[in-house]
Steps between C-alpha positions, in 0.01 A plus 500: 500500500781752591683418176187556303435840676865604441461430135173678470639807683778518258267474211280787633793735606671477154165593334386771746793638697801407313684816571411505870596130526854589364531783772381261765756228404772751473433623860479143637832409320672808660390416849561137459856587381577683838297237693775247407656590827207333674615154397887479481501123585278504806206346311716200413650491855151468642399212265825333607490545879128459570498160316808368705470292815618652818387853419208668676255583220337789675838657581592452135187680385559777756864548389378521131225743570732736701757501219233548241357806672846661536578446140156633400585816690810547289294441187264763586779760558669397175204506284377844623843654441536331149152602389545862625837546331336374171211729546724812559725400207187498267548126420148421635177701536273537800274212414800269473628617841165434655485158344833423664365618849199256452737213429706590808188421713439182301861378563485561867195281536637248246828460675337384829270274291805350322655429838189286575508343144862374538427373852208287382720371199781421744241294717414317183149657509522624148120439463432786749729749328342409175158592632653845616635546156178413324296732734718800444529444117137437473391816685769718329414390155110532567563860617729573198225389256237714667726802513624462142139494380460835659805654338662590831840680529831323572490589870159354558582188300805446716289507819355162409830344600472659845147383546565140411817464698336644808219243476728202440740636767229467766426155385876406512526607861210285584667203326838537659333502851285198403797280450649581837748765432536782748718804530791440743848645556682499169810300608617381156611832355861398479436165335263665241751781434791251450290294247369812319829695477651317204151506313438873563693640212381222259140562580540870447646438162231264395223733621665798304478280187121429578405859534749729334375406138159670564660796670744576213221449241283752697778752511549493123158423349136582548308290755338307215830327431521406874151350449613299188793362694330443821209317326741254339688459838162432680396235248836329510514529895194259506735223399828609688278507814497122486871511565469759778239287689701194449804660640336596833421140555835361356740670755351343812502161327857536381617622843395168645640274228795687345758251614325214310624577162300237317181615669578873416578411133186284453294784648649756262470281200133430563428872536706573181321240305155605621555868444648470161206276376253757654662818385650430157181496289402840644846643429466379128152656494626830626809513272313441177165680579591771745382794287184310406430421856544868612273624221227253574509548869579876553419649172690605180668788665682244730688324227832626638432326818474171303864545367611542853294200608665274239848618614426462869349145461847369433597598854250261669718180518828661599313706761345191662828299473689785652261511801542122557882536494479794731319283760771236488773761549288641798458147659881460461565838662677609187393857522822637346458280190152632453640864528755434226225362275272788583775744392495338156117546487528861609783608255343333208157644571601848588738527209210393275264757654739793452597400151161391353228701670595862507422727205749658278813674650506336835848376615597492126268202418145627466372198330143573616360143496286573808303203629640274229848581624411450862352162419799378296737617798307309748505176293875523449563573858288204635662264246837598633383475851345157473825362318727642770286357785479157344869497455540601873276235634670231280837612621396475862270181498593315170132558400412472136192619304212267442668246264217463256426869460623474136168310424302807623712740298431295184133496583503871554675567165247288321215680672634848383531362135148366511367828630665693234347258239144520642527878538596515133212280397215638736610871528346721746136425618482677832456334842362170357800482259738547785331222703529254205870581441565467872336156530672379183834609649439316817390188315813488292722556799328209707497268205873546428582447867280184498688381185828545667382323825551815700137484604406146567177308588580511877516883490158513337351250742646692794334825377168319440515340841563846664217642300259226608615528873433879482147430360426251776 
C-alpha cells in the first residue's frame, strides 16, 4: 500500500506541482547533506551491540538516543548557518530558505525515530520497524497527493514530511516501550564511539554522494531539472531499497556467524543469486524503455527523466552488492577498509558531479549535462565502490562471488536483446504496451535460467509451497 501511494504521489506531483516538487527535493537534499553528521557510524554501532549477548539492551538504546540528540543539535546549527549564508549570497531565495527550515524540523523528529528503527532492527524485530516505515510513507504520500491537487507552494508541500514523521514517531515510541526497552544511564558511549570512529569519515563521504548531486543540479539549473532527476532517483530507489532493508537484517546475522566462513559464504551466495534473479529483468526494462516509461507515467514533458532513469538503473546491482560487502566488513570490524573504499566512491562521484553537471564555464569544464551527468557519475562511482569492496572482502576472508553468476549475466544479456527486438516490432502503445514488453522480458529471463538449470524444479516447488502456506 505504501509503495502504491508513493508511486501515485510521484505521478500527481510531476503533473501538478513539478516545479514545487523540485524545490522541495532540493531543500531536503541540502538538509540531509548536513544531517550526515547525525549518523557517522553510530547507527551501525547500535545494530551490532544491541544484538550481542552480554550487553544491556536498554542501556544500548539509551546510549544511542543520547548520541543521536547531540549530533542532531550539531545538525541544526550547521544547517541554519549554511542556509543563511546561501540566502545572503543570493544562491537561494526566501522560499528555498523556508523549505530548509521545514526540513530541519523534519530531521529532528526523524533522527529520534531512526534511533528506534535501528534498535528494533538490531533486536531482529524488523517487522515492527517495517510497520513504522509503511505508516510514515503512507501518511506522507497521501498528504502529498492531496496538497499537489490543490497546487500548494513548496513550503506547504514540504510540511507533509513533518506531519507524517510526527505521527509515525509517536507510534515508534509506543513500539519501543512495548518490547521492554526503557531509558537508562547511557553506559556504552565509549564502546559505541570506538566502533563508530573508523566509520565516521566513510559514512560522511557516502552521504555526500547521496545528496550532493541534487544540490549541485539545483544550484545550476531550474527546479524542474531537479524534478526530472529526483523522479528518476525515486523510481530506481524502489529497487535499491530492497538492498537497504536487507542490510539492516544482515549485519546482526553476520555478527553472530562471521567466524564460520562457509556459512557466511553460503548466506551471501544465496542473497546474490536471489537478488540478481529478482532485479535483473527490471534493470533491462529500465535501460531499454526508460524514456517511454517516463512519458507514459509522468507525461511527455518528463522524457528527460526517462534518460536519467535508464542510466541510473545500471546502478542497482552494484549498489546492492556494495551494501552486502559493507556489512561483511562491519561484522569483521574492518572500518578502515570501508573508509578506503568510500574514498573511491566519493572522489569518482564528486569529480563526475563537478565535470558533468555544471553549465558552461564552471571550473573550465562546463559540460552542462545536468541530471544525465549526475546519473552517469553515480553509476560510475558505485561500480568502482562495489569492485573495491568485493576485492577487500575477498582479500580478508577468501570469499568469492556466487560461482554461477555467469548464468544470470547471460540471461540478462538475452533479456535485453529480446526487449530491443519486441520494442522494434511492437513500437510504443502506452501503458498496455509497456506491460506486455515487461512480461515478455521477465518470461525470456526466467526461461533462459530454467534452460541453464539456474532455476530448478525445487526452487519452483519451494515458492509454491510458501505461497500455499501463506494462503492457509
